[in-house]
ZAMARGU-4260 file (C-alpha; in steps of 0.2 Angstrom, whole numbers, plus 5000, padded with zeros to 4 digits):
<rodrens>
0) 5759/5422/5402 | 5764/5405/5394 | 5777/5404/5380 | 5770/5391/5367 | 5778/5382/5353
5) 5764/5375/5341 | 5768/5359/5332 | 5756/5357/5317 | 5756/5354/5298 | 5740/5364/5296
10) 5740/5383/5294 | 5721/5384/5300 | 5726/5376/5317 | 5740/5388/5319 | 5728/5403/5316
15) 5715/5397/5328 | 5728/5392/5342 | 5737/5409/5340 | 5720/5419/5342 | 5714/5409/5357
20) 5731/5409/5366 | 5733/5428/5363 | 5715/5431/5370 | 5721/5422/5386 | 5737/5432/5387
25) 5749/5418/5381 | 5761/5420/5366 | 5766/5408/5352 | 5785/5409/5351 | 5788/5396/5338
30) 5781/5384/5325 | 5786/5366/5322 | 5779/5360/5305 | 5780/5346/5293 | 5783/5351/5275
35) 5784/5368/5268 | 5768/5374/5260 | 5769/5393/5256 | 5752/5397/5265 | 5760/5391/5281
40) 5774/5403/5279 | 5762/5417/5276 | 5753/5413/5292 | 5769/5412/5302 | 5773/5429/5296
45) 5757/5436/5302 | 5760/5427/5319 | 5777/5434/5320 | 5787/5419/5326 | 5801/5408/5320
50) 5797/5392/5310 | 5806/5376/5310 | 5800/5365/5296 | 5804/5347/5295 | 5805/5340/5277
55) 5793/5326/5273 | 5799/5309/5269 | 5787/5300/5257 | 5777/5287/5266 | 5784/5290/5283
60) 5774/5298/5297 | 5785/5293/5311 | 5800/5306/5313 | 5811/5295/5324 | 5809/5280/5312
65) 5813/5292/5297 | 5829/5298/5306 | 5835/5280/5308 | 5833/5277/5290 | 5841/5293/5283
70) 5856/5301/5292 | 5854/5317/5282 | 5836/5319/5287 | 5841/5315/5305 | 5853/5330/5305
75) 5839/5342/5299 | 5828/5336/5313 | 5842/5338/5326 | 5845/5356/5320 | 5826/5360/5322
80) 5826/5353/5340 | 5841/5364/5344 | 5832/5379/5338 | 5816/5375/5347 | 5825/5372/5363
85) 5833/5389/5362 | 5816/5397/5362 | 5814/5392/5381 | 5795/5388/5378 | 5784/5383/5393
90) 5773/5372/5382 | 5773/5363/5365 | 5755/5361/5359 | 5754/5347/5345 | 5739/5345/5334
95) 5739/5336/5318 | 5758/5333/5317 | 5769/5318/5313 | 5774/5306/5327 | 5788/5316/5336
100) 5803/5308/5345 | 5806/5312/5363 | 5820/5325/5361 | 5808/5336/5350 | 5795/5335/5364
105) 5808/5339/5377 | 5811/5356/5368 | 5797/5363/5379 | 5794/5360/5397 | 5777/5353/5395
110) 5772/5344/5379 | 5753/5342/5376 | 5742/5337/5362 | 5725/5340/5354 | 5715/5325/5348
115) 5698/5325/5341 | 5690/5310/5351 | 5685/5305/5368 | 5702/5296/5371 | 5706/5282/5373
120) 5694/5279/5359 | 5700/5283/5341 | 5719/5284/5346 | 5729/5287/5330 | 5731/5298/5315
125) 5714/5298/5307 | 5701/5301/5320 | 5689/5312/5310 | 5689/5300/5296 | 5687/5285/5308
130) 5672/5293/5316 | 5663/5296/5299 | 5668/5278/5293 | 5661/5270/5308 | 5644/5280/5308
135) 5648/5289/5325 | 5635/5302/5329 | 5645/5313/5341 | 5663/5319/5343 | 5673/5326/5357
140) 5690/5335/5357 | 5703/5330/5370 | 5718/5339/5377 | 5731/5327/5384 | 5749/5325/5390
145) 5760/5320/5376 | 5770/5304/5380 | 5780/5292/5369 | 5765/5281/5366 | 5754/5289/5353
150) 5738/5298/5360 | 5740/5288/5376 | 5744/5302/5389 | 5732/5307/5403 | 5718/5318/5397
155) 5718/5335/5405 | 5702/5343/5397 | 5688/5336/5386 | 5675/5346/5376 | 5656/5344/5376
160) 5650/5332/5362 | 5648/5339/5345 | 5634/5332/5335 | 5640/5323/5319 | 5627/5325/5305
165) 5624/5312/5292 | 5630/5324/5279 | 5646/5329/5288 | 5663/5327/5279 | 5680/5327/5286
170) 5683/5345/5280 | 5667/5350/5288 | 5671/5342/5305 | 5688/5349/5305 | 5681/5367/5303
175) 5669/5364/5317 | 5682/5358/5330 | 5696/5371/5326 | 5688/5384/5338 | 5683/5371/5351
180) 5701/5364/5352 | 5709/5380/5352 | 5698/5387/5366 | 5701/5371/5376 | 5720/5373/5374
185) 5719/5391/5380 | 5709/5385/5396 | 5722/5371/5400 | 5737/5383/5399 | 5728/5396/5409
190) 5723/5384/5423 | 5739/5373/5422 | 5744/5365/5438 | 5726/5365/5444 | 5719/5352/5433
195) 5714/5335/5438 | 5716/5320/5425 | 5700/5315/5418 | 5694/5297/5417 | 5688/5289/5401
200) 5670/5291/5397 | 5660/5276/5401 | 5657/5264/5387 | 5652/5246/5384 | 5658/5245/5366
205) 5676/5239/5361 | 5688/5254/5360 | 5689/5258/5341 | 5706/5264/5334 | 5710/5277/5321
210) 5726/5270/5314 | 5728/5272/5295 | 5736/5255/5293 | 5732/5241/5306 | 5736/5224/5301
215) 5728/5209/5311 | 5728/5191/5307 | 5711/5183/5301 | 5705/5166/5305 | 5717/5158/5293
220) 5732/5167/5300 | 5733/5180/5285 | 5737/5198/5289 | 5723/5210/5284 | 5723/5229/5285
225) 5708/5235/5296 | 5715/5252/5296 | 5706/5268/5291 | 5716/5270/5274 | 5710/5253/5268
230) 5693/5261/5266 | 5699/5274/5253 | 5697/5262/5238 | 5679/5255/5235 | 5678/5236/5235
235) 5662/5234/5226 | 5659/5216/5232 | 5662/5221/5250 | 5655/5238/5252 | 5637/5243/5255
240) 5630/5259/5248 | 5632/5266/5266 | 5650/5261/5266 | 5653/5271/5250 | 5644/5286/5256
245) 5654/5287/5272 | 5671/5284/5263 | 5667/5298/5250 | 5664/5310/5265 | 5678/5304/5276
250) 5691/5307/5262 | 5685/5323/5255 | 5701/5332/5259 | 5710/5321/5247 | 5697/5320/5234
255) 5685/5307/5240 | 5685/5288/5239 | 5691/5280/5223 | 5688/5266/5210 | 5694/5262/5193
260) 5685/5264/5176 | 5697/5253/5165 | 5714/5260/5169 | 5708/5277/5174 | 5705/5283/5192
265) 5688/5289/5196 | 5685/5299/5212 | 5669/5298/5221 | 5664/5314/5231 | 5646/5310/5236
270) 5636/5294/5236 | 5617/5292/5239 | 5607/5276/5240 | 5593/5275/5227 | 5585/5258/5231
275) 5588/5243/5241 | 5588/5231/5226 | 5601/5220/5219 | 5599/5216/5200 | 5616/5217/5193
280) 5634/5213/5197 | 5643/5225/5210 | 5651/5239/5201 | 5640/5238/5186 | 5634/5255/5179
285) 5615/5256/5178 | 5612/5274/5172 | 5621/5290/5168 | 5613/5307/5168 | 5618/5325/5172
290) 5635/5320/5179 | 5627/5307/5190 | 5632/5288/5189 | 5620/5275/5196 | 5630/5260/5201
295) 5625/5243/5209 | 5634/5242/5226 | 5634/5226/5236 | 5617/5229/5244 | 5609/5243/5234
300) 5609/5255/5220 | 5620/5270/5223 | 5621/5287/5214 | 5638/5293/5213 | 5645/5311/5211
305) 5663/5313/5206 | 5674/5312/5191 | 5690/5306/5183 | 5705/5311/5192 | 5714/5315/5176
310) 5700/5326/5168 | 5684/5323/5158 | 5678/5306/5152 | 5662/5296/5148 | 5654/5282/5156
315) 5640/5271/5148 | 5627/5260/5156 | 5632/5242/5156 | 5651/5246/5160 | 5658/5241/5177
320) 5669/5250/5190 | 5682/5238/5195 | 5695/5244/5208 | 5713/5240/5203 | 5724/5254/5208
325) 5733/5250/5224 | 5730/5262/5239 | 5749/5261/5242 | 5753/5269/5225 | 5740/5283/5227
330) 5747/5288/5245 | 5765/5282/5244 | 5761/5271/5260 | 5765/5253/5259 | 5753/5240/5266
335) 5737/5251/5265 | 5727/5239/5254 | 5712/5231/5262 | 5716/5213/5259
</rodrens>
């Protein structure tokens, strides 16, 4: 029997891991989480293990970097690390957790991580969103050694491919991979020491990333964000109807993609291409009926479902959506703009 610490910010992940591990004779002896949502406390009580919750620093996903910036925060992290080390766990299983410093990982003898991609493809914190945004048609789940470089450890197990449907959302994909990833972890722990490292799957394509913010210089030397989060805001002169549909589905967990109607934020939860015609300026509203808004995208007319983030409102034909609200202000993460 293995003693396991789970490191995650999501209560559904803890529930699935606990069930799968118990079914294989292993025990969850502790939880490391980020934030302190009440629902997580309820699940921890059901599991019956101690919880060590790291407070969230606005706009900071890297625990070590946050510690260097805030001594009081650093002390809270060190206290959590001491409590974890006292549990004498065999494994720390990370899944959807902030970037952890090495001494937190060292609180268990063997740190491993669950990542929904066929690593090294889609390393980074937003792999499900990236799969949808890039139009991928299949998805793998990997379990790998946790090393200081994010999602770069040797892969120990990989699932069979899951089909990505054209209607899939980020929430829908997460629900489908939860039992797959949990079962994969249980198998890895049960057969620990007898597993060979898996080579990457063959591919002729460049290795795509899943970083939220990834700035690269363009041909004029200016830095541009090619990261996943840059797609959260609809850029009407750049985005195709397909781009808008994918963004709405990729970001459904946080309310969908967004644009602006005057000063107000409008969330797009679904988008459907109506016709491949371009007869108006990008962002122009062509028709409104039964809660649907037909808008000119860069390459086609797209029908939007959604609504104002702050409540009810009206939209009239001839008006325009023009995206003005910075992504950085919405998320509290500097540099997220697609520029």
